[in-house]
C-alpha positions in Angstrom: 0.2 0.2 -0.1 1.4 3.7 -1.1 0.7 4.8 2.3 3.0 6.9 4.6 2.2 7.9 8.1 -0.6 9.9 8.1 -1.5 9.7 4.1 -4.8 9.3 2.5 -5.0 5.6 0.7 -6.3 4.9 -1.9 -6.3 0.9 -2.7 -8.1 -0.2 -5.6 -9.2 3.2 -6.0 -11.5 2.6 -2.7 -10.3 5.8 -0.7 -9.6 5.4 3.3 -9.2 8.5 5.4 -6.6 8.6 8.1 -7.2 10.5 11.2 -4.1 12.0 11.1 -3.8 12.9 7.6 -2.7 16.7 8.3 0.9 15.1 9.3 1.0 13.5 5.4 4.3 14.8 3.2 3.4 16.9 0.9 5.1 15.7 -2.6 5.7 19.1 -4.9 4.8 17.1 -8.3 2.5 14.0 -8.9 4.6 11.9 -9.8 3.6 7.8 -11.3 5.5 5.0 -9.5 6.0 1.4 -10.0 5.2 -0.2 -6.3 4.6 -4.1 -5.5 1.7 -4.7 -6.2 0.8 -2.3 -9.1 1.0 1.4 -10.3 1.0 4.0 -7.7 0.3 7.5 -7.8 1.9 9.9 -5.5 0.0 13.4 -5.7 0.5 16.1 -3.1 -0.3 13.9 0.4 -2.2 11.7 -1.2 -1.0 8.1 -2.1 -3.0 5.7 -4.8 -2.0 2.3 -5.6 -3.8 0.5 -9.0 -3.2 -3.3 -9.3 -3.7 -4.8 -12.6 -3.1 -1.2 -14.6 -0.9 0.4 -17.8 0.0 4.1 -17.7 -0.1 6.0 -20.8 3.4 7.8 -22.0 2.6 11.1 -20.8 1.5 10.0 -17.3 -1.8 11.7 -17.5 -3.8 8.9 -17.6 -3.7 5.1 -16.1 -6.0 2.4 -17.5 -6.6 -0.5 -14.8 -8.9 -3.4 -15.1 -10.3 -6.0 -11.9 -12.3 -9.1 -11.9 -16.0 -9.1 -12.2 -17.1 -12.7 -12.0 -16.2 -14.6 -15.4 -15.6 -11.1 -16.9 -13.2 -8.4 -16.5 -14.4 -4.7 -15.4 -12.0 -1.8 -17.7 -11.5 1.9 -16.7 -9.3 5.0 -17.1 -8.1 7.2 -13.9 -7.3 10.5 -15.0 -3.9 10.8 -13.0 -4.0 14.7 -12.5 -7.2 14.6 -10.4 -7.8 11.2 -10.1 -11.2 11.1 -11.8 -12.3 7.9 -13.4 -14.5 7.0 -16.1 -17.5 4.7 -16.4 -16.1 0.9 -15.9 -17.1 -1.1 -19.3 -17.6 -4.7 -18.8 -15.1 -7.2 -21.3 -15.5 -10.5 -21.7 -13.5 -12.9 -20.0 -10.4 -12.5 -18.1 -7.5 -9.8 -18.9 -5.0 -7.6 -17.5 -3.7 -4.1 -19.9 -0.5 -4.6 -21.1 0.3 -1.6 -24.0 -1.4 1.7 -24.3 -1.4 3.5 -28.0 0.9 6.9 -27.9 -2.3 8.9 -28.3 -3.5 7.4 -24.7 -6.6 6.4 -26.0 -6.5 2.5 -26.8 -5.6 -0.5 -25.1 -3.7 -3.5 -25.9 -5.0 -6.5 -23.1 -3.8 -10.1 -22.9 -4.8 -12.9 -20.9 -1.6 -13.4 -18.9 0.9 -10.4 -17.9 3.7 -10.2 -20.1 5.7 -7.0 -20.9 8.3 -6.6 -23.4 11.0 -5.5 -21.6 10.7 -8.3 -18.8 12.0 -11.2 -20.1 10.9 -14.3 -22.1 6.9 -15.1 -22.0 5.8 -18.8 -21.4 5.2 -20.9 -24.6 1.9 -20.8 -26.2 0.3 -21.7 -29.8 -2.4 -18.9 -29.6 -2.1 -15.7 -28.4 -5.2 -13.6 -27.4 -5.2 -10.2 -27.4 -7.9 -7.5 -26.8 -8.0 -3.8 -28.1 -10.2 -1.7 -26.2 -11.2 1.9 -25.2 -13.3 3.5 -22.8 -16.1 2.6 -24.7 -15.7 -0.9 -24.8 -14.5 -3.8 -27.1 -12.8 -2.5 -30.4 -10.8 -5.6 -31.8 -10.4 -9.6 -30.4 -7.5 -11.4 -31.8 -6.4 -14.7 -31.9 -2.7 -14.1 -33.2 -1.4 -18.0 -34.2 2.1 -17.8 -32.1 3.7 -16.6 -29.3 3.1 -12.6 -29.0 3.8 -9.9 -27.2 2.1 -6.4 -27.7 4.3 -3.3 -27.7 2.6 -0.3 -28.8 0.3 0.9 -31.4 0.4 2.4 -34.6 0.0 5.9 -34.6 -3.7 5.8 -36.7 -4.9 3.0 -34.4 -4.7 0.4 -37.5 -1.8 -1.6 -36.7 -0.5 -3.2 -33.0 3.4 -3.7 -33.0 4.1 -7.2 -31.2 7.2 -8.8 -30.2 6.4 -12.9 -32.0 8.5 -14.8 -29.8 10.1 -18.0 -31.7 9.3 -20.8 -31.3 6.2 -20.1 -30.1 6.2 -23.1 -27.4 10.0 -22.9 -26.3 10.9 -19.2 -27.2 14.1 -18.2 -27.0 14.6 -15.3 -29.6 12.1 -12.7 -30.9 11.4 -10.5 -33.9 9.2 -7.4 -34.3 5.7 -7.2 -36.3 3.1 -5.5 -36.9 -0.4 -6.9 -37.0 -3.4 -5.6 -39.3 -6.4 -4.7 -36.8 -8.2 -4.9 -40.1 -7.1 -8.1 -41.2 -6.1 -9.3 -38.0 -2.3 -11.0 -39.6 1.0 -10.1 -38.4 3.7 -8.9 -41.0 6.8 -7.6 -41.4 7.9 -4.0 -40.6 9.2 -1.5 -43.9 13.2 -0.5 -44.1 13.7 3.0 -43.1 13.9 3.8 -47.0 10.0 2.4 -46.7 10.6 -0.4 -49.0 8.7 -4.0 -47.2 11.4 -6.3 -45.4 12.3 -8.9 -48.0 11.9 -12.6 -47.2 14.0 -14.0 -44.6 15.5 -10.3 -43.7 13.5 -9.9 -40.1 15.9 -9.5 -37.9 15.5 -12.3 -35.2 16.6 -11.1 -31.2 18.1 -12.5 -28.4 18.8 -10.5 -25.4 17.2 -8.1 -23.2 15.2 -5.5 -23.4 16.1 -2.8 -21.2 14.2 0.2 -21.4 11.3 2.0 -24.0 11.3 5.7 -24.2 8.7 7.6 -26.3 9.6 10.7 -28.2 8.1 13.8 -27.2 6.2 14.1 -30.3 4.8 10.7 -30.1 5.7 9.2 -33.4 9.3 7.1 -32.6 9.6 4.7 -29.9 13.7 3.9 -29.2 14.1 0.7 -27.5 17.3 -0.3 -25.9 18.5 -4.1 -26.1 21.8 -5.4 -24.8 22.9 -8.8 -25.2 22.5 -9.4 -28.5 25.3 -12.4 -29.5 26.1 -12.8 -32.9 23.0 -10.8 -34.2 22.5 -9.2 -37.8 20.2 -6.3 -38.3 17.9 -6.1 -41.5 20.4 -3.8 -43.4 22.9 -6.4 -42.7 20.6 -9.6 -43.7 19.9 -7.4 -47.1 23.6 -7.0 -48.0 24.8 -10.0 -46.7 27.4 -8.2 -44.4 28.6 -9.8 -41.2 27.0 -8.5 -37.8 28.0 -8.7 -34.4 26.7 -6.1 -31.9 26.1 -6.3 -28.0 24.3 -3.3 -27.7 21.9 -0.9 -29.9 18.6 1.2 -29.6 16.2 -0.1 -31.9 14.3 3.1 -33.1 10.8 1.8 -34.4 8.5 4.9 -36.6 4.7 4.8 -35.5 3.6 6.6 -38.6 5.4 5.1 -41.2 5.9 1.3 -39.4 9.5 1.2 -40.5 12.2 0.0 -37.7 16.1 0.9 -37.9 18.7 -0.4 -35.4 21.2 2.3 -33.9 24.3 0.5 -32.5 26.0 1.1 -29.9 30.3 0.7 -29.9 32.0 -0.9 -27.5 31.9 -1.6 -24.7 28.1 -1.0 -24.1 26.0 -4.1 -24.0 29.3 -6.1 -22.1 27.9 -5.8 -18.8 24.8 -6.1 -17.0 21.7 -4.9 -18.9 20.3 -3.7 -15.9 23.4 -1.4 -15.7 22.3 0.8 -18.8 19.7 3.3 -18.9 18.3 5.5 -21.6 17.4 9.6 -21.2 15.9 11.6 -24.3 16.0 15.5 -24.0 13.2 17.4 -23.9 13.2 18.5 -27.9 13.5 14.9 -28.5 16.6 16.0 -30.1 19.3 13.9 -28.4 18.8 10.5 -26.5 21.7 9.4 -24.0 22.6 6.0 -23.2 24.5 5.4 -19.9 26.3 2.1 -18.8 27.1 2.6 -15.3 29.4 -0.1 -14.8 32.2 1.0 -17.3 31.6 4.7 -17.1 30.5 5.0 -20.6 27.8 8.0 -22.0 26.7 7.7 -25.9 24.9 10.9 -27.4 22.5 10.0 -30.4 21.0 12.3 -33.5 17.6 11.0 -33.4 17.5 13.2 -36.1 20.6 11.4 -38.1 19.8 8.1 -36.2 23.3 7.9 -35.3 25.5 7.8 -32.7 26.9 11.7 -31.9 29.8 11.1 -29.8 30.6 9.1 -26.6 32.5 9.6 -23.5 33.9 7.9 -20.5 33.5 9.1 -17.3 36.2 6.6 -15.9 35.6 2.9 -15.5 32.8 2.3 -12.8 32.6 5.9 -11.8 29.1 5.9 -12.6 27.8 2.9 -10.8 28.4 4.4 -6.8 29.5 0.7 -6.1 31.8 -2.1 -7.4 32.5 -2.1 -11.2 30.5 -5.4 -11.4 27.1 -4.3 -10.9 24.6 -1.5 -10.0 21.2 -0.7 -11.7 21.7 2.4 -14.1 19.0 5.4 -14.6 18.9 8.5 -15.8 17.1 11.9 -16.5 18.1 14.7 -18.8 17.2 18.3 -19.6 18.7 20.1 -22.1 22.0 21.3 -20.4 22.6 18.2 -17.8 22.1 14.1 -18.0 21.2 12.6 -14.4 22.9 9.4 -14.0 21.9 7.3 -10.8 23.6 4.1 -9.5 23.9 2.8 -6.2 23.9 5.4 -3.6 25.2 8.1 -5.6 23.4 10.7 -8.1 26.2 12.2 -11.0 25.3 15.2 -13.3 26.7 15.3 -16.7 27.5 18.1 -18.4 26.1 18.3 -22.1 28.0 21.1 -23.5 31.3 19.1 -23.4 30.4 15.3 -22.1 31.7 15.5 -18.4 31.6 15.0 -15.0 30.2 18.2 -12.9 28.8 17.6 -9.6 28.0 14.4 -7.6 26.1 13.8 -4.5 25.1 10.6 -2.1 21.6 9.5 -1.1 20.7 7.3 1.5 19.8 4.3 -0.4 19.9 2.6 -3.4 18.3 4.6 -6.4 15.1 3.3 -8.2 14.4 6.1 -10.3 15.3 9.7 -11.6 12.8 12.2 -12.5 13.1 15.8 -13.2 10.4 18.6 -11.9 8.8 20.3 -15.0 10.9 23.5 -14.1 14.0 21.7 -14.0 14.6 22.6 -10.0 13.9 19.3 -8.3 15.1 16.2 -8.8 13.1 13.1 -7.5 14.8 10.2 -6.5 13.6 7.0 -5.6 14.8 5.1 -3.0 14.5 2.2 -0.8 10.4 2.5 0.3 10.7 6.5 -0.2 10.9 9.1 -2.5 13.0 12.1 -1.6 13.4 15.3 -4.0 16.5 17.3 -4.3 17.7 20.7 -5.7 19.3 19.9 -8.9 21.9 22.3 -9.1 23.5 21.7 -5.4 21.9 17.6 -4.3 20.6 19.3 -1.2 17.6 17.2 -0.2 14.5 19.1 0.3 12.0 16.7 1.1 11.5 12.8 1.8 8.3 10.8 1.6 8.1 7.4 2.3 6.2 5.1 -0.2 6.5 1.2 1.0 6.9 -1.1 -2.0 8.8 1.2 -4.4 9.6 -0.7 -6.7 10.7 2.2 -9.4 9.9 5.9 -10.1 8.7 6.5 -13.9 7.6 9.7 -14.4 5.9 12.5 -13.5 2.3 11.9 -13.3 1.2 14.6 -16.2 2.7 17.1 -18.8 6.4 18.1 -17.9 
């Protein structure tokens, strides 16, 4: 339960008042977090936990489900106000998996799965339900083992990971399901040409993190540990390929994909030690490897690595070089990297370590306030906020069961 001492606890969206609510800690900006039993919204002195749910990319809304007899209740929650839509009934049992970039449409599956949460169990058929606040829009019975990722911009297609072989999956490829025909097919190349048969990329490894561009037209996903992987461009040209990390770029408007290779040593160490953040204007994408101390800056217009910097091996981890989970946030001038019990600021004008400060427990997420003056740091069962220039702790709120701080619960 996301309730600090004296807070308002909203578990499953049912409010319960505490007699000591006046003593609750007020958080300056509404935050979207993951806790042990679902998504959480921290708004002022209020706390809300929403099991079986998925959030929109901008944090403005959460779609939730709950069992209702043999069926499923489905509704939308406005994170800024807490208001909910009318609940609609979906036939059968479903959990929300992916929401469109527009925030209006949701793909639901019978079992909880996730693009960045490892391989699914083996299966021959994947049922998928497409719904919005009015009810069911499409019902799919996909032959094979599929995990929904996101929608095309026009909502006519659903991007999925197809895991192969279906009953004993160990690798996957990205495909798009035409919702009119209900048939999955290949993406296009960056040149908007159909991918030839046999040239679709098949990947092994870890999907670490996904970031949606501010204009909602492109989804960037960081992949690591891809032994002997060949991109579509390599398969078409016959060139050998062997990369250990790359950013998979998915154009939601034109349905093409392109992979931006990351140089050594990205992908050599633990996937959890990698983190990604995008600039507010969407022009630059940053990837950090806390184990090696490496930072890469990617031009999202050119889809190339513009420059890299090494701050010193292990300097970003705040822990032994062997490990640490990485987290990142960026504004126009600074990249914040958290791992272990340290937060570092990288000067983006000329990538270099600018400042650093310790926090009480290992970092579980970094989020900048809309004005850039406060940096929220997830920690063990708590969120603290700091002066982003000096690192001075400005406040702290208990969040029992905190897993990670996702972002702002509303527009930045």
